[in-house]
MIKE-829606 format. One record per residue (C-alpha): x, y, z; residue number from 0. Coordinates in Angstrom, 3 decimals, decimal comma. Layout:
BEGIN
> u  v  w  resi
> X  Y  Z  NUM
...
//
This chain:
BEGIN
> u  v  w  resi
> 5,681  -6,958  -8,190  0
> 4,456  -5,062  -5,148  1
> 3,350  -1,458  -4,730  2
> 4,293  1,187  -2,152  3
> 2,251  4,255  -1,207  4
> 3,232  6,920  1,316  5
> 1,507  10,185  2,257  6
> 2,817  13,092  4,330  7
> 0,988  16,411  4,370  8
> 0,729  19,764  6,080  9
> -2,185  22,078  6,960  10
> -3,565  23,853  3,873  11
> -1,718  26,943  2,725  12
> -4,610  28,303  0,669  13
> -8,218  29,226  1,346  14
> -11,180  26,953  0,740  15
> -12,769  27,902  -2,596  16
> -16,314  29,241  -2,388  17
> -19,273  27,678  -4,153  18
> -19,692  30,810  -6,279  19
> -16,044  30,610  -7,362  20
> -16,274  26,958  -8,435  21
> -19,566  27,349  -10,265  22
> -18,322  30,473  -12,061  23
> -15,275  28,594  -13,335  24
> -17,477  25,762  -14,602  25
> -19,887  28,230  -16,214  26
> -16,929  29,813  -18,018  27
> -16,381  26,410  -19,616  28
> -12,977  27,141  -21,148  29
> -10,261  24,532  -20,672  30
> -8,155  27,047  -18,719  31
> -11,025  27,802  -16,326  32
> -11,843  24,116  -15,870  33
> -8,211  23,342  -15,086  34
> -8,228  26,092  -12,454  35
> -11,366  24,546  -10,935  36
> -9,644  21,164  -10,869  37
> -6,623  22,619  -9,050  38
> -8,765  24,513  -6,542  39
> -10,759  21,387  -5,689  40
> -7,651  19,349  -4,874  41
> -6,412  18,671  -1,366  42
> -8,141  19,589  1,862  43
> -9,549  22,913  0,535  44
> -11,387  20,938  -2,141  45
> -12,726  18,443  0,385  46
> -13,846  21,250  2,696  47
> -15,604  22,911  -0,240  48
> -17,439  19,775  -1,404  49
> -17,879  17,355  1,511  50
> -21,539  17,149  2,567  51
> -22,342  20,175  0,362  52
> -25,197  18,540  -1,532  53
> -26,351  21,698  -3,291  54
> -22,875  22,537  -4,587  55
> -22,208  18,931  -5,603  56
> -25,482  18,873  -7,539  57
> -24,581  22,147  -9,235  58
> -21,128  20,872  -10,195  59
> -22,539  17,582  -11,486  60
> -25,172  19,331  -13,617  61
> -22,554  21,539  -15,223  62
> -20,249  18,588  -15,844  63
> -23,132  16,786  -17,580  64
> -23,572  19,793  -19,881  65
> -19,851  20,001  -20,585  66
> -19,666  16,256  -21,300  67
> -22,462  16,725  -23,864  68
> -20,499  19,607  -25,373  69
> -17,401  17,428  -25,692  70
> -19,459  14,757  -27,454  71
> -20,862  17,325  -29,861  72
> -17,407  18,725  -30,639  73
> -16,156  15,219  -31,307  74
> -19,022  14,515  -33,727  75
> -18,528  17,817  -35,506  76
> -14,842  17,150  -35,951  77
> -15,547  13,701  -37,335  78
> -17,815  15,177  -39,988  79
> -15,648  18,197  -40,842  80
> -13,209  18,442  -43,728  81
> -10,201  20,198  -42,205  82
> -6,485  20,345  -42,820  83
> -4,322  17,866  -40,845  84
> -2,801  20,568  -38,667  85
> -6,226  21,936  -37,748  86
> -7,521  18,412  -37,119  87
> -4,644  17,761  -34,733  88
> -5,161  21,052  -32,891  89
> -8,893  20,536  -32,408  90
> -8,427  16,892  -31,419  91
> -5,926  17,960  -28,734  92
> -8,431  20,486  -27,377  93
> -11,147  17,838  -27,142  94
> -8,779  15,445  -25,378  95
> -7,772  18,171  -22,885  96
> -11,451  18,950  -22,269  97
> -12,314  15,295  -21,674  98
> -9,322  14,884  -19,360  99
> -10,235  17,759  -17,057  100
> -13,921  16,798  -17,006  101
> -12,959  13,240  -16,074  102
> -10,695  14,519  -13,280  103
> -13,385  16,780  -11,854  104
> -15,995  14,019  -11,821  105
> -13,914  10,951  -10,980  106
> -11,161  12,451  -8,834  107
> -12,435  15,616  -7,124  108
> -16,094  14,707  -6,558  109
> -15,261  11,085  -5,752  110
> -12,526  12,034  -3,286  111
> -14,832  14,402  -1,392  112
> -17,575  11,759  -1,342  113
> -15,265  8,987  -0,076  114
> -13,661  11,225  2,572  115
> -17,083  12,268  3,859  116
> -18,148  8,622  4,032  117
> -15,046  7,662  6,043  118
> -15,196  10,671  8,363  119
> -18,918  10,546  9,097  120
> -21,246  13,442  9,746  121
> -20,134  16,656  11,449  122
> -16,433  15,788  11,098  123
> -14,016  18,604  11,894  124
> -11,169  19,816  9,723  125
> -8,557  17,591  11,402  126
> -10,657  14,464  10,836  127
> -11,322  15,382  7,204  128
> -7,591  15,983  6,683  129
> -6,764  12,584  8,183  130
> -9,324  10,687  6,157  131
> -8,234  12,558  3,030  132
> -4,731  11,106  3,462  133
> -6,279  7,658  3,948  134
> -8,441  8,087  0,842  135
> -5,470  9,246  -1,219  136
> -3,574  6,106  -0,200  137
> -6,512  3,778  -0,885  138
> -7,089  5,312  -4,306  139
> -3,414  4,915  -5,165  140
> -3,420  1,295  -3,988  141
> -6,436  0,653  -6,237  142
> -4,339  1,715  -9,213  143
> -1,246  -0,190  -8,070  144
> -3,066  -3,490  -7,468  145
> -2,191  -4,518  -11,006  146
> 1,339  -5,022  -9,613  147
> 0,089  -7,613  -7,102  148
> -2,917  -8,078  -4,867  149
> -2,670  -11,218  -2,764  150
> -2,637  -8,862  0,218  151
> -2,715  -5,169  1,032  152
> -2,175  -3,108  4,151  153
> -2,472  0,472  5,314  154
> -0,804  2,010  8,361  155
> -1,701  5,328  9,997  156
> 0,446  7,223  12,491  157
> -1,691  9,707  14,475  158
> 0,059  12,408  16,477  159
> -1,412  15,405  18,266  160
> -4,359  13,263  19,376  161
> -5,988  13,588  22,776  162
> -6,247  9,907  23,762  163
> -4,630  8,679  26,945  164
> -2,107  5,873  26,399  165
> -3,827  3,976  29,219  166
> -7,139  3,904  27,329  167
> -8,500  0,316  27,542  168
> -9,216  0,289  23,806  169
> -5,480  0,640  23,104  170
> -4,494  -2,175  25,459  171
> -7,147  -4,462  23,991  172
> -5,793  -4,002  20,478  173
> -2,091  -4,119  21,366  174
> -1,962  -7,738  22,522  175
> -1,372  -9,424  19,129  176
> 2,413  -9,716  18,606  177
> 2,057  -10,298  14,841  178
> 0,528  -6,866  14,072  179
> -2,519  -8,115  12,201  180
> -5,451  -6,027  10,984  181
> -6,867  -3,721  13,626  182
> -3,656  -3,727  15,624  183
> -2,778  -0,600  17,606  184
> 0,457  0,502  19,238  185
> 1,487  3,606  21,129  186
> 5,030  4,979  21,115  187
> 6,310  8,411  22,103  188
> 2,713  9,566  22,410  189
> 2,016  8,572  18,792  190
> -0,718  6,075  17,932  191
> -0,021  3,399  15,323  192
> -3,015  1,829  13,534  193
> -2,756  -0,949  10,938  194
> -5,367  -2,495  8,627  195
> -4,672  -5,564  6,489  196
> -6,351  -7,928  4,043  197
> -4,847  -11,164  2,724  198
> -6,317  -13,705  0,297  199
> -4,696  -16,005  -2,247  200
> -7,589  -15,488  -4,666  201
> -9,403  -12,204  -5,133  202
> -10,508  -9,573  -7,611  203
> -9,214  -6,077  -8,168  204
> -10,623  -3,797  -5,494  205
> -11,429  -6,512  -2,939  206
> -8,534  -5,577  -0,673  207
> -9,186  -1,853  -0,648  208
> -12,886  -2,467  0,000  209
> -11,937  -4,547  3,037  210
> -9,465  -1,919  4,237  211
> -11,961  0,897  3,708  212
> -14,648  -0,931  5,683  213
> -12,270  -1,616  8,582  214
> -11,037  1,973  8,684  215
> -14,528  3,436  8,479  216
> -15,703  1,233  11,355  217
> -12,782  2,080  13,670  218
> -14,144  4,302  16,436  219
> -10,751  4,600  18,151  220
> -9,187  6,009  14,996  221
> -12,119  8,393  14,624  222
> -11,631  9,626  18,187  223
> -7,902  10,080  17,633  224
> -8,142  12,108  14,424  225
> -11,014  14,232  15,747  226
> -8,709  16,110  18,135  227
> -8,234  19,647  16,744  228
> -4,437  19,281  16,619  229
> -4,395  15,722  15,259  230
> -2,179  15,006  12,238  231
> -1,453  11,782  10,355  232
> 1,008  10,115  8,019  233
> 0,063  7,078  5,958  234
> 2,124  4,171  4,637  235
> 0,431  1,516  2,498  236
> 1,338  -1,470  0,334  237
> -0,101  -3,975  -2,084  238
> 1,761  -7,281  -2,200  239
> 2,773  -10,031  -4,536  240
> 4,231  -12,582  -2,136  241
> 7,670  -13,848  -3,039  242
> 9,112  -14,470  0,444  243
> 6,764  -15,693  3,152  244
> 3,274  -17,151  2,882  245
> 0,193  -15,051  2,144  246
> -1,104  -14,053  5,583  247
> -1,907  -11,002  7,665  248
> 1,299  -11,303  9,746  249
> 3,288  -11,224  6,483  250
> 1,256  -8,408  4,941  251
> 3,054  -5,076  4,824  252
> 3,323  -2,639  6,534  253
> 5,287  -4,460  9,246  254
> 6,654  -2,944  12,440  255
> 9,937  -3,140  14,317  256
> 8,705  -5,117  17,329  257
> 10,626  -8,202  18,324  258
> 9,528  -11,067  20,555  259
> 11,683  -9,879  23,444  260
> 12,895  -6,378  24,214  261
> 16,602  -5,731  23,901  262
> 18,860  -4,184  26,487  263
> 18,630  -0,823  24,720  264
> 15,053  0,385  24,055  265
> 14,618  0,636  20,282  266
> 12,526  3,285  18,496  267
> 9,241  2,165  16,928  268
> 9,414  1,911  13,123  269
> 6,950  0,814  10,433  270
> 8,118  -0,157  6,936  271
> 7,141  -1,593  3,544  272
> 9,245  -3,334  0,895  273
> 9,162  -3,905  -2,847  274
> 11,578  -6,465  -4,231  275
> 13,463  -9,067  -2,190  276
> 16,057  -8,697  0,548  277
> 18,178  -11,590  -0,692  278
> 20,205  -11,792  2,516  279
> 17,323  -11,437  4,985  280
> 18,105  -14,765  6,646  281
> 21,740  -13,735  7,126  282
> 20,668  -10,391  8,611  283
> 18,391  -12,166  11,099  284
> 21,284  -14,306  12,283  285
> 23,954  -11,603  12,193  286
> 21,911  -9,182  14,311  287
> 20,115  -11,895  16,322  288
> 16,728  -10,444  15,407  289
> 14,021  -11,979  17,577  290
> 11,194  -12,173  15,040  291
> 7,883  -13,905  15,779  292
> 7,617  -17,346  14,160  293
> 4,461  -16,459  12,184  294
> 6,239  -13,589  10,433  295
> 8,298  -15,059  7,602  296
> 8,391  -12,166  5,126  297
> 11,803  -10,683  4,376  298
> 10,374  -7,188  4,869  299
> 10,335  -7,654  8,661  300
> 14,120  -7,313  8,910  301
> 13,917  -3,716  7,635  302
> 12,066  -2,001  10,514  303
> 13,646  -4,324  13,075  304
> 17,170  -3,588  11,867  305
> 16,500  0,131  11,445  306
> 15,209  0,308  15,025  307
> 18,316  -1,521  16,251  308
> 20,561  0,973  14,456  309
> 18,504  3,939  15,654  310
> 18,776  2,736  19,257  311
> 22,529  3,266  19,132  312
> 22,844  6,003  16,461  313
> 21,814  9,617  17,003  314
> 20,233  10,041  13,568  315
> 17,395  7,806  12,388  316
> 18,100  8,779  8,767  317
> 21,566  7,289  9,173  318
> 19,944  4,206  10,724  319
> 17,739  3,937  7,639  320
> 20,729  4,349  5,330  321
> 22,636  1,588  7,119  322
> 19,632  -0,707  6,837  323
> 19,220  -0,089  3,110  324
> 22,956  -0,498  2,511  325
> 22,912  -3,857  4,297  326
> 19,961  -5,141  2,215  327
> 21,221  -7,069  -0,784  328
> 19,066  -7,219  -3,908  329
> 16,939  -4,794  -5,871  330
> 14,693  -3,050  -3,335  331
> 12,377  -0,099  -2,827  332
> 11,665  0,713  0,809  333
> 9,400  3,115  2,671  334
> 9,626  3,718  6,423  335
> 8,208  6,015  9,097  336
> 9,315  6,270  12,726  337
> 7,249  7,265  15,758  338
> 10,146  9,577  16,648  339
> 9,347  11,626  13,527  340
> 5,846  10,642  12,342  341
> 5,728  13,696  10,070  342
> 8,610  12,400  7,968  343
> 8,604  9,705  5,276  344
> 11,838  7,889  4,399  345
> 12,154  6,343  0,933  346
> 14,965  4,334  -0,622  347
> 15,623  2,784  -4,000  348
> 18,528  0,454  -4,655  349
> 18,961  -1,463  -7,892  350
> 17,157  -1,216  -11,214  351
> 14,247  -3,584  -10,700  352
> 11,924  -1,279  -8,734  353
> 10,578  2,245  -8,990  354
> 9,574  5,074  -6,656  355
> 7,886  8,321  -7,715  356
> 7,120  11,266  -5,441  357
> 4,169  13,428  -6,455  358
> 4,231  17,097  -5,473  359
> 0,584  17,416  -4,486  360
> -1,548  20,083  -2,885  361
> 0,263  20,561  0,457  362
> 1,269  16,900  0,391  363
> 3,823  14,444  -0,874  364
> 2,395  11,253  -2,293  365
> 4,916  8,518  -3,053  366
> 4,087  5,477  -5,158  367
> 5,782  2,749  -7,157  368
> 4,394  3,978  -10,487  369
> 3,422  7,379  -11,917  370
> -0,208  6,271  -12,109  371
> -0,136  6,001  -8,323  372
> 0,448  9,755  -7,945  373
> -1,303  11,417  -10,892  374
> -4,677  11,769  -9,186  375
> -3,168  14,221  -6,692  376
> -0,149  15,630  -8,515  377
> 0,780  16,748  -12,021  378
> 4,487  16,992  -11,122  379
> 6,628  14,233  -9,691  380
> 10,201  13,249  -8,894  381
> 11,649  9,840  -9,782  382
> 14,214  8,106  -7,599  383
> 17,341  6,668  -9,175  384
> 18,472  3,316  -7,797  385
> 21,048  2,378  -10,410  386
> 24,042  4,457  -9,304  387
> 24,597  3,124  -5,806  388
> 21,059  3,834  -4,667  389
> 19,194  6,899  -3,452  390
> 17,342  7,977  -0,301  391
> 14,725  10,709  -0,010  392
> 13,521  12,253  3,235  393
> 10,122  13,908  2,818  394
> 9,179  16,342  5,571  395
> 5,665  17,613  6,192  396
> 6,726  21,200  6,885  397
> 7,177  21,892  3,160  398
> 4,963  19,080  1,877  399
> 4,267  19,433  -1,819  400
> 7,304  21,646  -2,475  401
> 10,701  20,573  -3,860  402
> 12,292  22,319  -0,866  403
> 10,702  19,717  1,419  404
> 12,735  16,925  -0,199  405
> 16,124  15,958  1,214  406
> 18,114  13,720  -1,139  407
> 20,916  11,391  -0,040  408
//
């Protein structure tokens, strides 16, 4: 089985917590106070509070060490105490809640800030930190989802609001490969499309995300793009278990809508990922005369290509997405983003063999194929239903993280 991850976000709607505020909550030490600290250190405000703040990070770490020791002591005391079953259950639950929030603070909040700072580099502005936070959220989710399949993984970033000229030689140099392999760049409607991929028949858990992280961190063009003050991003990622098409970078998702030759009607630029199998992908290629490059043999390629064809003649790209999903036979989960609306993530579930969950995070939606793909960033999520004819969700960035930002079809 494969895994989908999608991230759309908005600028923060709350202030960055101060060092005094965070340390006071940790000094309080109650589970309620620690849970507040965990919530305040989520999202971009948390990254802005912690990234490259060595003194604060050291203070947080020291307090977490003390609280971990306290949890150990409470556990020992409970093991030696003679208490009634109800009291034993209550105290055990408190210790578990304490360990959970301490783990989240150390392994989610501190780690996220550290990884974002490493990707963004020194003296990164807020827009760059926000962009690399979305990338880090996707990479962390993919790490968890790799148990579903890991012969390849890919991550795509749409950057809009950047200040890079479309005629920049770096774009042309990286746009020549028609199979959209790792490091590929496209520009459409003023939006930059970056893709990073890793493919290997044999590998260990974490190998793919390490390769993706290294490629993203070394990409100076991406860094320039997201450093513009108004730059925003959306991220679509995937970990694959190949069932149709060989294991290769051209077949690694995300895949784009480009065809070998342009059609008579210019088609919008779309990027998509697929879980499951499009059983009739060969028929769809023939029926719509899709001109797909010979090295791309995955069934997922028909999705963005067909959606772009529909969108070229239909006014509404959501309707184009719906038509594409409806035409895809089999049990499928699909994620897609268009350069026409890079701040909007389209998700579909059809059939009972796949899953899609949408986490309501801190000013962001994070979609994943399993709940454990969203829990680092969200403690509430929505689950798509594919069994009753299928379901489509449109996630807009304007109300990212709120139920009101979800349109259900």
